[in-house]
N, C-alpha and C positions, 0 to 999 in steps of 0.2 A: 797800801803802800805801792811805790813805783819801784820795780826791780829791773836792773840792767845787768846782763850776764856777758862775761868774756871780754871785758875792756883790757887792753894792754896797759900796764902801768909803767914798767920799764922793760928793756931787754938787757939781760945779763948773761954772760957766757955764751952768747949766740942763741939764747932762747928767749922768746917773748913771754913775760910773766903776765898772768892774767888775773883779773879779779871780778868778782860779782858784787854788785852794790845794791842796796835797798834803802829807800828813803820814805819817811812819812808822806802822805799826801798833804798838800798845802805848803805854805811858806815856813821858813826857818827863822832863825838858826836853830839847829838841833845838836845835841851832844852826839858824839860818834864812838862806835865800837868797831875794832878791827879784830877779825877772827883768823887764826891759823889752824889748819887742821892737824890732828895728831898723826903719828905713824913713824916715830923714832927718826925723823928726817929722811926716811927711806921709802915710804910708801903713802898712799892716800892722795887726796886732792881737794881743792876747794869745794868741789860739788858735794863732798861728804857733809858739808854744813849748809847746804841749800835750803833744807826745810826750815832752818832757824832764822833766815834772813827776814821773811815777811813777818814772822812772829815778833822779832825784836823791833823792826820798824814800826809795827803797829803800836808799840809802847812809847813812840816818839824819839827814837834813835835813827840816825843814819848808820847803817852797818855795812861793812865790807868784809868779804871772805877772800883772802889773797893766796895766790899760790907761790911756791918757792921751788928752787931747784932741788932735786932729790939726790941723795947719795945712793950708792957709791959712785955714780957717774960724776957728781960734783962734790968734792971734798969739803968737809967742814973747814972753815966757817961760812961757805957760800950761803947756806940757809939763813944764817944770822944777817949777812950782808943784804940778802933779798928782803928780809923783813924790815 
């Protein structure tokens, strides 16, 4: 798989939101999976899921692990808006 880390997908609330992307080698199209880390909207990061990206891409999926703004600095529903 081809893995790209740290691409900005939008900027929200003054923060650049990043995502990591993995794709199968070769041409597509491929089905896609988007992952959001756990942490009760308050902790964690997209890197928590990094080991899973190549595994999922090896099964024929494009997979993205996306970050979102964390509470309490950013009040709910900022996290949903980011997703």
